[in-house]
RODO-2510 file (C-alpha; in nm, 4 decimals, decimal comma):
residues 521
     n   res          X          Y          Z
     1     m    -4,3181    -1,1009     6,7496
     2     t    -4,0760    -1,2005     6,9940
     3     c    -3,7201    -1,3356     6,9300
     4     d    -3,8448    -1,6602     7,0077
     5     a    -4,1404    -1,6902     6,7763
     6     g    -3,9327    -1,8157     6,4988
     7     v    -4,1375    -2,0967     6,3417
     8     v    -4,3655    -2,0592     6,0532
     9     g    -4,7051    -2,2007     6,0628
    10     n    -4,9613    -2,2461     5,8366
    11     l    -5,0246    -1,9751     5,5583
    12     k    -5,3475    -1,8456     5,4928
    13     t    -5,4708    -1,6220     5,2172
    14     k    -5,6886    -1,3035     5,2485
    15     g    -5,8743    -1,0750     5,0004
    16     l    -5,7324    -0,7180     5,0305
    17     s    -5,8115    -0,4501     4,8199
    18     g    -5,9216    -0,7036     4,5616
    19     q    -5,5761    -0,8819     4,5552
    20     l    -5,4470    -1,1694     4,7137
    21     y    -5,1827    -1,1694     4,9772
    22     c    -5,0435    -1,4235     5,2369
    23     d    -5,0411    -1,3923     5,6149
    24     v    -4,8169    -1,6253     5,8172
    25     i    -4,9282    -1,7367     6,1628
    26     l    -4,6298    -1,7782     6,3888
    27     v    -4,6087    -2,0775     6,6683
    28     t    -4,3827    -2,0652     6,9126
    29     s    -4,3856    -2,4113     7,0586
    30     v    -4,0502    -2,5959     7,0278
    31     d    -4,2430    -2,9240     6,9807
    32     m    -4,5101    -2,7917     6,7696
    33     r    -4,5143    -2,9789     6,4322
    34     f    -4,4559    -2,7575     6,1398
    35     i    -4,7599    -2,7456     5,9451
    36     l    -4,6899    -2,5204     5,6468
    37     s    -4,8290    -2,7533     5,3582
    38     s    -4,7051    -2,7217     4,9676
    39     v    -5,0698    -2,6723     4,9181
    40     a    -5,0750    -2,3487     5,0935
    41     l    -4,7663    -2,2222     4,9295
    42     v    -4,8945    -2,2887     4,5856
    43     l    -5,1869    -2,0636     4,6593
    44     c    -4,9687    -1,7680     4,7606
    45     v    -4,7143    -1,8207     4,4509
    46     d    -4,8557    -1,5351     4,2566
    47     v    -4,8021    -1,2972     4,5452
    48     l    -4,4719    -1,4132     4,6911
    49     h    -4,3183    -1,4254     4,3238
    50     s    -4,1771    -1,0624     4,4524
    51     l    -4,0204    -1,2204     4,7349
    52     p    -3,6587    -1,3852     4,7343
    53     h    -3,7337    -1,7349     4,5776
    54     t    -3,5264    -1,9139     4,8236
    55     y    -3,7878    -1,8371     5,0533
    56     l    -4,0361    -2,0765     4,8413
    57     q    -3,9968    -2,4167     4,9542
    58     s    -4,2403    -2,5302     4,6755
    59     r    -4,1486    -2,3210     4,3899
    60     q    -4,2030    -2,4820     4,0537
    61     h    -3,9056    -2,4730     3,8212
    62     h    -4,0549    -2,4225     3,5146
    63     d    -3,7362    -2,2740     3,3938
    64     a    -3,5252    -2,5669     3,4994
    65     d    -3,2163    -2,6261     3,2860
    66     p    -3,3012    -2,9103     3,0657
    67     r    -2,9440    -3,0171     3,0604
    68     f    -2,9893    -3,1464     3,4295
    69     t    -3,1550    -3,4393     3,5625
    70     e    -3,3258    -3,4574     3,8700
    71     k    -3,2562    -3,7775     4,0879
    72     f    -3,2267    -3,8935     4,4498
    73     f    -2,9594    -4,0797     4,6223
    74     t    -3,0318    -4,3191     4,9004
    75     q    -2,8276    -4,1577     5,1978
    76     t    -2,7412    -4,2680     5,5531
    77     l    -2,9377    -4,0888     5,8033
    78     d    -2,6638    -4,0805     6,0794
    79     h    -2,3211    -4,1339     5,9648
    80     f    -2,1644    -4,1205     6,3203
    81     n    -2,3821    -4,3192     6,5607
    82     f    -2,4713    -4,6949     6,4682
    83     n    -2,6921    -4,7286     6,7314
    84     s    -2,9473    -4,4093     6,6941
    85     m    -3,0807    -4,4958     6,3788
    86     g    -2,9218    -4,8223     6,2687
    87     n    -2,9048    -4,8230     5,9005
    88     g    -3,1957    -4,5732     5,8390
    89     t    -3,1817    -4,3853     5,5212
    90     f    -3,3532    -4,0940     5,3319
    91     n    -3,3677    -3,9721     4,9648
    92     q    -3,1274    -3,6915     4,8892
    93     r    -3,1766    -3,4945     4,5765
    94     y    -2,9187    -3,4201     4,3298
    95     l    -2,8956    -3,2814     3,9835
    96     i    -2,6824    -3,4341     3,7146
    97     t    -2,5710    -3,3627     3,3434
    98     d    -2,3129    -3,5667     3,1378
    99     q    -2,3832    -3,3477     2,8391
   100     y    -1,9981    -3,2202     2,8469
   101     w    -1,8594    -3,5401     3,0225
   102     e    -1,5786    -3,7369     2,8555
   103     k    -1,7001    -4,0441     3,0004
   104     g    -1,4693    -4,2350     3,2493
   105     f    -1,2066    -3,9750     3,2147
   106     g    -1,3316    -3,6098     3,2400
   107     p    -1,3183    -3,4627     3,6068
   108     i    -1,6354    -3,4295     3,8226
   109     f    -1,7520    -3,1091     3,9242
   110     f    -1,9633    -3,1249     4,2384
   111     y    -2,1417    -2,8432     4,3880
   112     t    -2,1861    -2,8463     4,7760
   113     g    -2,5327    -2,7417     4,8204
   114     n    -2,6135    -2,4814     5,0662
   115     e    -2,9215    -2,3581     5,2702
   116     g    -3,2017    -2,3872     4,9974
   117     d    -3,3389    -2,5842     4,6886
   118     i    -3,0668    -2,6944     4,4753
   119     w    -3,2293    -2,5917     4,1664
   120     e    -3,1715    -2,2207     4,2767
   121     f    -2,7981    -2,2738     4,3033
   122     a    -2,7827    -2,4829     3,9733
   123     l    -2,9596    -2,2303     3,7814
   124     n    -2,7479    -1,9199     3,8893
   125     s    -2,4109    -2,1097     3,9017
   126     g    -2,3591    -2,1263     3,5205
   127     f    -1,9843    -2,0742     3,5262
   128     i    -1,9536    -2,4543     3,6274
   129     t    -2,1332    -2,5838     3,3282
   130     e    -1,9383    -2,3465     3,1166
   131     l    -1,6290    -2,4708     3,2831
   132     a    -1,7456    -2,8388     3,2450
   133     a    -1,7859    -2,7658     2,8687
   134     q    -1,4173    -2,6527     2,8389
   135     q    -1,2873    -2,9354     3,0659
   136     r    -1,5247    -3,2089     2,9588
   137     a    -1,6634    -3,2640     3,3108
   138     l    -1,9640    -3,4215     3,4678
   139     v    -2,1688    -3,2017     3,6709
   140     i    -2,3341    -3,2719     4,0108
   141     f    -2,5167    -3,0243     4,2128
   142     a    -2,6189    -3,1934     4,5567
   143     e    -2,8933    -3,0965     4,7808
   144     h    -2,7928    -3,0273     5,1693
   145     r    -2,9990    -3,2458     5,3845
   146     y    -3,3069    -3,0805     5,5406
   147     y    -3,3334    -2,8366     5,2446
   148     g    -3,5545    -2,8397     4,9373
   149     k    -3,6942    -3,1799     4,8873
   150     s    -3,3891    -3,3625     5,0887
   151     l    -3,5938    -3,3872     5,4407
   152     p    -3,4874    -3,6774     5,6138
   153     f    -3,7978    -3,7152     5,8162
   154     e    -4,0393    -3,5602     5,5595
   155     k    -4,2891    -3,3476     5,7477
   156     d    -4,1384    -3,4408     6,1126
   157     s    -3,7924    -3,3137     6,0152
   158     f    -3,8055    -2,9977     6,1923
   159     n    -3,9275    -3,1690     6,5263
   160     i    -3,7068    -3,2212     6,8237
   161     p    -3,4879    -3,4490     6,8167
   162     q    -3,5146    -3,5365     6,4360
   163     i    -3,3539    -3,1973     6,3570
   164     s    -3,0572    -3,2899     6,5481
   165     l    -2,9154    -3,4818     6,2352
   166     l    -2,8722    -3,1295     6,0751
   167     t    -2,5038    -3,0605     6,1270
   168     v    -2,2255    -2,9446     5,9080
   169     e    -2,0209    -3,2830     5,9635
   170     q    -2,3409    -3,4566     5,8643
   171     a    -2,3737    -3,2713     5,5328
   172     l    -2,0099    -3,3354     5,4594
   173     a    -2,0374    -3,7067     5,4961
   174     d    -2,3394    -3,6916     5,2897
   175     y    -2,1319    -3,5295     5,0083
   176     a    -1,8285    -3,7783     5,0679
   177     i    -2,0607    -4,0759     5,0388
   178     m    -2,2426    -3,9497     4,7257
   179     i    -1,9359    -3,8662     4,5304
   180     t    -1,7572    -4,1957     4,6123
   181     e    -2,0865    -4,4147     4,5236
   182     l    -2,1794    -4,2184     4,1986
   183     k    -1,7977    -4,2464     4,0931
   184     q    -1,8674    -4,6399     4,1231
   185     q    -2,2105    -4,6282     3,9699
   186     l    -2,0789    -4,4247     3,6551
   187     g    -1,7598    -4,5960     3,6087
   188     a    -1,5564    -4,2961     3,6933
   189     t    -1,3301    -4,4276     3,9810
   190     d    -1,0397    -4,2437     3,8281
   191     c    -1,1839    -3,9257     3,7605
   192     p    -1,0662    -3,6463     3,9834
   193     a    -1,3438    -3,4571     4,1793
   194     i    -1,3213    -3,0700     4,2149
   195     v    -1,5923    -2,9221     4,4811
   196     f    -1,7498    -2,5973     4,4220
   197     g    -1,9684    -2,3755     4,6585
   198     g    -2,1261    -2,0214     4,7155
   199     s    -2,1545    -1,8480     5,0612
   200     y    -2,2413    -2,1351     5,2926
   201     g    -2,1868    -2,3979     5,0285
   202     g    -1,8353    -2,2411     4,9764
   203     m    -1,7917    -2,3018     5,3470
   204     l    -1,8641    -2,6646     5,2726
   205     s    -1,6451    -2,6873     4,9750
   206     v    -1,3463    -2,5636     5,2051
   207     y    -1,4347    -2,7998     5,4758
   208     m    -1,4707    -3,1119     5,2203
   209     r    -1,1128    -3,0462     5,0952
   210     l    -0,9932    -3,0181     5,4511
   211     k    -1,1729    -3,3110     5,5573
   212     y    -1,1828    -3,5216     5,2697
   213     p    -0,8652    -3,4583     5,0449
   214     n    -0,8731    -3,8187     4,9639
   215     i    -1,2068    -3,7762     4,7833
   216     v    -1,1578    -3,4153     4,6390
   217     a    -0,8647    -3,2875     4,4555
   218     g    -0,9740    -2,9073     4,4917
   219     a    -1,1975    -2,6630     4,6098
   220     l    -1,3476    -2,3383     4,4752
   221     a    -1,4900    -2,1308     4,7690
   222     a    -1,6848    -1,8322     4,6343
   223     s    -1,7990    -1,5801     4,8848
   224     a    -1,7221    -1,8280     5,1936
   225     p    -1,7215    -1,6173     5,5179
   226     i    -1,5231    -1,9116     5,6773
   227     l    -1,3686    -1,6826     5,9217
   228     s    -1,6633    -1,4687     6,0659
   229     t    -1,8934    -1,7806     6,0834
   230     a    -1,6344    -1,9250     6,2950
   231     g    -1,6232    -1,6622     6,5835
   232     l    -1,3342    -1,4715     6,4288
   233     g    -1,3548    -1,1077     6,3440
   234     d    -1,5612    -0,7993     6,4249
   235     s    -1,9308    -0,8378     6,5173
   236     r    -1,9718    -0,4795     6,3516
   237     q    -1,8071    -0,5944     6,0264
   238     f    -2,1210    -0,7190     5,8163
   239     f    -2,3764    -0,4152     5,8441
   240     r    -2,0799    -0,1976     5,8358
   241     d    -1,9892    -0,3054     5,4818
   242     v    -2,3203    -0,3157     5,3755
   243     a    -2,3674     0,0419     5,4632
   244     s    -2,0323     0,0861     5,2979
   245     d    -2,1738    -0,0065     4,9627
   246     f    -2,4571     0,2396     4,9447
   247     e    -2,1768     0,5018     5,0939
   248     s    -1,9759     0,4219     4,7920
   249     v    -2,2617     0,5423     4,5525
   250     s    -2,3116     0,8638     4,7404
   251     s    -2,2660     0,9915     5,1004
   252     d    -2,5927     1,1698     5,0434
   253     c    -2,7561     0,8216     5,0330
   254     t    -2,6469     0,6858     5,3430
   255     d    -2,7159     1,0199     5,4947
   256     a    -3,0713     0,9719     5,3670
   257     v    -3,1033     0,6229     5,5135
   258     r    -2,9891     0,7495     5,8787
   259     g    -3,2329     1,0625     5,8543
   260     a    -3,5178     0,7898     5,7681
   261     f    -3,4521     0,5730     6,0321
   262     h    -3,4169     0,8410     6,2868
   263     q    -3,7513     1,0122     6,1816
   264     l    -3,8944     0,6437     6,2336
   265     k    -3,7279     0,6361     6,5719
   266     e    -3,8932     0,9854     6,6767
   267     l    -4,2303     0,8644     6,5768
   268     a    -4,1935     0,5388     6,7583
   269     e    -4,0903     0,7174     7,0835
   270     s    -4,4168     0,9144     7,0509
   271     q    -4,6136     0,6377     6,9867
   272     e    -4,7392     0,7729     6,6561
   273     y    -4,8203     0,4181     6,5430
   274     r    -5,1014     0,4946     6,2836
   275     h    -4,8507     0,7711     6,1032
   276     i    -4,5890     0,4884     6,0909
   277     q    -4,8463     0,2277     5,9458
   278     s    -4,9422     0,4939     5,6790
   279     a    -4,5888     0,6089     5,5779
   280     f    -4,4568     0,2237     5,5377
   281     a    -4,7956     0,1102     5,3910
   282     l    -4,8126    -0,1587     5,6516
   283     c    -5,0907    -0,4096     5,6298
   284     k    -5,1925    -0,3962     6,0153
   285     p    -5,1382    -0,1313     6,2664
   286     l    -4,8522    -0,1200     6,5071
   287     s    -4,8888    -0,1442     6,8949
   288     s    -4,5744    -0,2056     7,0612
   289     a    -4,1787    -0,1527     7,0535
   290     q    -4,1371    -0,5099     6,9600
   291     d    -4,3552    -0,4152     6,6203
   292     i    -4,1145    -0,1174     6,5751
   293     h    -3,8058    -0,3514     6,6498
   294     q    -3,9633    -0,6101     6,3509
   295     l    -3,9992    -0,3175     6,1129
   296     n    -3,6417    -0,1991     6,1597
   297     g    -3,5247    -0,5653     6,0972
   298     f    -3,7383    -0,5762     5,7822
   299     l    -3,5940    -0,2254     5,6695
   300     r    -3,2462    -0,3337     5,7295
   301     n    -3,2985    -0,6831     5,5670
   302     a    -3,3836    -0,5355     5,2262
   303     f    -3,0482    -0,3090     5,2345
   304     t    -2,8603    -0,6341     5,3030
   305     l    -3,0092    -0,8384     5,0432
   306     m    -2,9472    -0,5394     4,7779
   307     a    -2,5748    -0,5224     4,9019
   308     m    -2,5127    -0,8698     4,8362
   309     l    -2,7158    -0,9113     4,5148
   310     d    -2,5524    -0,6074     4,3694
   311     y    -2,5177    -0,7656     4,0225
   312     p    -2,4427    -0,5337     3,7317
   313     y    -2,7581    -0,6757     3,5430
   314     s    -3,1000    -0,7994     3,6639
   315     t    -3,1354    -1,1388     3,8343
   316     h    -3,3846    -1,3726     3,9753
   317     f    -3,1565    -1,5234     4,2421
   318     m    -3,3027    -1,4728     4,6083
   319     g    -3,5566    -1,2325     4,4663
   320     n    -3,6192    -1,0051     4,1441
   321     m    -3,3238    -0,7631     4,1417
   322     p    -3,2653    -0,4781     3,9014
   323     a    -2,9430    -0,4316     3,7514
   324     n    -2,7333    -0,2335     4,0237
   325     p    -2,9792    -0,2617     4,3006
   326     v    -2,7597    -0,0483     4,5019
   327     k    -2,7529     0,2420     4,2940
   328     v    -3,1508     0,2045     4,2288
   329     a    -3,1875     0,1997     4,5955
   330     c    -2,9843     0,5260     4,6267
   331     e    -3,1565     0,6831     4,3421
   332     t    -3,4903     0,6145     4,5135
   333     m    -3,3844     0,7096     4,8753
   334     l    -3,2903     1,0572     4,7034
   335     g    -3,6028     1,0830     4,5265
   336     g    -3,7913     1,3465     4,7188
   337     s    -3,7995     1,5101     5,0405
   338     d    -4,0309     1,2177     5,1891
   339     l    -3,7710     1,0257     5,3583
   340     l    -4,0074     0,7678     5,5102
   341     g    -4,1872     0,7360     5,1860
   342     n    -3,8348     0,6936     4,9981
   343     l    -3,7312     0,4318     5,2847
   344     r    -4,0631     0,2397     5,1954
   345     d    -4,0110     0,2510     4,8315
   346     t    -3,6566     0,1291     4,8672
   347     a    -3,7732    -0,1800     5,0727
   348     a    -4,0275    -0,2423     4,8036
   349     i    -3,7345    -0,3000     4,5705
   350     v    -3,6875    -0,6292     4,7428
   351     y    -4,0183    -0,7008     4,8707
   352     n    -4,2825    -0,5980     4,6167
   353     a    -4,0577    -0,6311     4,2866
   354     t    -4,3604    -0,7118     4,1021
   355     g    -4,5870    -0,4315     4,2513
   356     i    -4,8292    -0,6673     4,3421
   357     l    -4,8515    -0,6501     4,7335
   358     p    -5,0821    -0,3720     4,8327
   359     c    -4,9251    -0,3486     5,1553
   360     f    -4,6542    -0,4813     5,3593
   361     d    -4,7186    -0,7436     5,6303
   362     l    -4,4221    -0,7322     5,8462
   363     y    -4,4486    -1,0939     6,0213
   364     s    -4,5076    -1,2680     5,6859
   365     l    -4,2464    -1,0786     5,5127
   366     y    -3,9533    -1,1101     5,7268
   367     l    -3,8743    -1,3419     6,0241
   368     e    -3,6451    -1,2589     6,3034
   369     c    -3,4177    -1,5642     6,3618
   370     a    -3,0665    -1,6582     6,5186
   371     d    -2,9158    -1,4808     6,1968
   372     p    -2,9420    -1,1293     6,1750
   373     t    -2,8792    -1,1212     5,8257
   374     g    -3,2046    -1,3094     5,7502
   375     c    -3,3274    -1,6969     5,7563
   376     g    -3,5660    -1,6376     5,4828
   377     l    -3,9095    -1,8015     5,5142
   378     g    -4,0739    -2,1569     5,4717
   379     f    -3,8948    -2,4756     5,5459
   380     d    -3,5607    -2,3730     5,4829
   381     s    -3,5699    -2,0676     5,7345
   382     l    -3,6258    -2,3345     6,0100
   383     a    -3,2916    -2,5627     5,8978
   384     w    -3,1003    -2,2258     5,8798
   385     d    -3,2033    -2,1049     6,2026
   386     y    -3,1231    -2,4344     6,3857
   387     q    -2,7872    -2,4202     6,2211
   388     a    -2,7349    -2,0686     6,3168
   389     c    -2,8097    -2,1867     6,6768
   390     t    -2,5714    -2,4748     6,6741
   391     e    -2,2353    -2,4407     6,4823
   392     i    -2,2857    -2,1344     6,2601
   393     e    -2,2094    -1,8345     6,4416
   394     l    -2,3842    -1,4983     6,3256
   395     c    -2,3512    -1,2551     6,6067
   396     y    -2,3472    -0,9364     6,3647
   397     e    -2,5036    -0,6163     6,4930
   398     s    -2,5887    -0,2803     6,3742
   399     n    -2,5117     0,0106     6,5929
   400     n    -2,5831     0,3515     6,3807
   401     v    -2,2136     0,4504     6,4509
   402     t    -2,0204     0,2175     6,2067
   403     d    -2,3178     0,1764     5,9846
   404     m    -2,6449     0,3682     5,8862
   405     f    -2,9030     0,1512     6,0511
   406     p    -3,0765     0,1472     6,4124
   407     p    -2,8970    -0,0107     6,6876
   408     m    -2,9720    -0,3903     6,7007
   409     p    -2,7428    -0,6023     6,9232
   410     f    -2,7128    -0,9693     6,8912
   411     t    -2,4805    -1,0872     7,1306
   412     e    -2,3633    -1,4518     7,2186
   413     e    -2,6011    -1,4182     7,5297
   414     d    -2,8728    -1,3084     7,2877
   415     r    -2,8101    -1,6023     7,0828
   416     r    -2,7935    -1,8383     7,3754
   417     l    -3,1058    -1,7635     7,5311
   418     y    -3,3034    -1,7667     7,2083
   419     c    -3,1543    -2,1030     7,0879
   420     s    -3,2223    -2,2349     7,4254
   421     k    -3,5756    -2,1492     7,4345
   422     r    -3,6424    -2,2005     7,0537
   423     w    -3,4738    -2,5379     6,9935
   424     g    -3,3679    -2,6607     7,3236
   425     v    -2,9906    -2,6229     7,2458
   426     v    -2,7111    -2,4362     7,3466
   427     p    -2,4595    -2,3053     7,0777
   428     r    -2,1052    -2,3974     7,1034
   429     p    -1,9086    -2,0848     7,0168
   430     g    -1,5768    -2,1514     6,8389
   431     w    -1,6584    -2,5186     6,7339
   432     l    -1,6264    -2,4378     6,3845
   433     n    -1,2845    -2,2817     6,4412
   434     i    -1,1640    -2,5974     6,6315
   435     q    -1,3193    -2,8348     6,3910
   436     f    -1,2373    -2,6814     6,0517
   437     w    -0,9274    -2,4999     6,1491
   438     g    -1,0321    -2,1270     6,1312
   439     d    -0,7613    -1,9015     6,0447
   440     a    -0,4812    -2,1642     6,0680
   441     l    -0,5253    -2,2980     5,6925
   442     s    -0,1556    -2,2624     5,5903
   443     t    -0,1231    -2,6416     5,5746
   444     a    -0,4099    -2,6935     5,3596
   445     s    -0,3956    -2,6968     4,9500
   446     n    -0,5892    -2,6610     4,6480
   447     i    -0,8448    -2,4186     4,7530
   448     i    -0,9591    -2,0684     4,5881
   449     f    -1,1005    -1,8288     4,8115
   450     s    -1,2969    -1,5817     4,5862
   451     n    -1,4614    -1,2522     4,6972
   452     g    -1,6200    -0,9535     4,5488
   453     d    -1,5492    -0,6027     4,7209
   454     l    -1,9269    -0,5209     4,6835
   455     d    -2,0287    -0,8232     4,9047
   456     p    -2,0620    -0,7881     5,2749
   457     w    -1,9626    -1,1289     5,3788
   458     a    -1,6406    -1,0857     5,1821
   459     n    -1,4292    -0,9604     5,4961
   460     g    -1,5481    -1,2221     5,6886
   461     g    -1,3554    -1,4657     5,4589
   462     v    -0,9921    -1,5172     5,3230
   463     r    -0,8758    -1,1989     5,1212
   464     t    -0,4957    -1,2797     5,1128
   465     s    -0,3247    -1,5788     4,9498
   466     l    -0,1698    -1,8195     5,1886
   467     s     0,0435    -2,0081     4,9755
   468     d     0,1139    -2,1010     4,5977
   469     s    -0,2268    -2,3439     4,6546
   470     l    -0,4246    -2,1351     4,8603
   471     i    -0,4995    -1,8549     4,6484
   472     a    -0,7395    -1,5461     4,7370
   473     l    -0,9091    -1,3848     4,4369
   474     n    -1,0415    -1,0491     4,5189
   475     i    -1,2882    -0,9379     4,2421
   476     s    -1,3231    -0,5573     4,2141
   477     g    -1,7010    -0,4762     4,1378
   478     g    -1,8005    -0,8280     4,2229
   479     a    -2,1107    -0,8681     4,4444
   480     h    -2,1988    -1,2406     4,6323
   481     h    -2,0289    -1,5078     4,4388
   482     l    -2,0602    -1,3353     4,1196
   483     d    -1,7817    -1,5534     3,9752
   484     l    -1,9904    -1,8594     3,9981
   485     r    -2,2733    -1,6936     3,7605
   486     g    -2,2800    -1,7601     3,3923
   487     s    -2,1115    -1,5192     3,1669
   488     n    -2,2988    -1,1909     3,1126
   489     e    -2,1908    -0,9015     2,8431
   490     a    -2,2198    -0,6711     3,1636
   491     d    -1,9470    -0,8732     3,3558
   492     p    -1,6927    -0,6464     3,5017
   493     v    -1,3246    -0,7255     3,3482
   494     s    -1,2343    -0,8300     3,7034
   495     v    -1,4962    -1,1266     3,7180
   496     i    -1,3861    -1,2558     3,3483
   497     s    -1,0058    -1,2596     3,4785
   498     a    -1,1029    -1,4470     3,8022
   499     r    -1,2808    -1,6991     3,6076
   500     k    -1,0022    -1,7560     3,3816
   501     t    -0,7506    -1,7733     3,6942
   502     e    -0,9967    -2,0347     3,8281
   503     a    -1,0406    -2,2469     3,5382
   504     d    -0,6495    -2,2660     3,5060
   505     l    -0,5844    -2,3746     3,8668
   506     i    -0,8629    -2,6213     3,8328
   507     a    -0,7339    -2,7680     3,5122
   508     h    -0,3967    -2,7998     3,7019
   509     w    -0,5299    -2,9691     3,9961
   510     v    -0,7084    -3,1973     3,7752
   511     k    -0,3945    -3,2774     3,5991
   512     m    -0,1995    -3,3333     3,9453
   513     e    -0,4868    -3,5681     4,0762
   514     r    -0,4701    -3,7909     3,7688
   515     t    -0,0768    -3,8135     3,7839
   516     r    -0,1123    -3,9029     4,1612
   517     l    -0,3868    -4,1687     4,0982
   518     q    -0,1704    -4,3279     3,8253
   519     k     0,1098    -4,4032     4,0550
   520     f    -0,1191    -4,6285     4,2279
   521     v    -0,2200    -4,8230     3,9017
***
């Protein structure tokens, strides 16, 4: 697969060793209609259960929180151009619960949905409902346009030019309109709104407070890399910090990973493709340097996910992860003298958690795209790939000097060439920096920037408080937006303390906003 073969086509099923697995056919045409049907996905659910859940567009939420009701909001297609779509609308999904709400008085806690099915975030952000119970709040989780079921043009949403309405600005306007109109409908016009989000959703929470302070009184931005995604910082930082997580467990662990990748490199240079196929239990034989590049990306992505999701207990968010997956990975890497076999088994922690896959199909399980940290699979991967080609800058590289991975550069020029060929767009470096203030945030207010020191995204965000109302919380032993997760007996003291600080600040902001609103009565 070349870098421009980023569109997932149809899924087909095959019998292999008496078991079912999924084979993805890749389509390179920019204008080709994406034809992955929900029916095909359902056929593959049993196998793909071992994969990150956000990869599955049609995953059924049998464990959906019964407190939430799923609804759809009639949303404007284009908030900024009256000619292009007229007054066209689409159905935007949201989840709502008033179980804890003091009607007409309690605050509104609004989750700014990010790059995936909104149920995944609702089911893995229990702190918000816990806080709602304490502060008698209404809770709303809003799905981002072009993700999950919120497809503005249904099956044509990922065609050109229909996908052009997928922008940060449009998403923020969606949320601003939804909050405003739902307040009217629910008799909540005087109820202060606080926005929450994790990762890209956390970025959106920051942006909501910057752009619509008349609508939202404060923001909790967990693990929000608002600096690195605006082109600020070091392109080596992300994978350096992934490697650091494993180094913190054991330097022998990172040495073993380096050694395994070195052995893979030597085999590839000798074109011993059959040996590599056998060592990594690959479904199909390798035949080119591009296949080796794909294998390196596949393996690197497994370490990335384990570093991000290094929670102290087992989770089912973006995959079925054991407790402390980084430690488990290091134990696996150091489990014997067969470094290639150890590397294969370490990747299987992510890609084959249930043990059901008899082999790994590289091009089905991992797609190279405009985000070197991974776009996922399915419909959502298309949307995120487009965003990484337009406003979100993700030019991160591994180099085998500051990290433990093979050299895999991804420069601005690489991004430009890929995105021009794939989507017919030219990225705008620095646009987020201009549009959403970059690191010049000191005149903003009422934002919490929380980050865990285990999270490779953390150093792409705000780590130092900027004022009395721009608070940075650094969570020792915290992985990717751990503070948004529900309370767990395995939680470190640091995240318990962080949640208490967050709760106190939010209560204060709600009180301040009520006082402000009363002045206008």
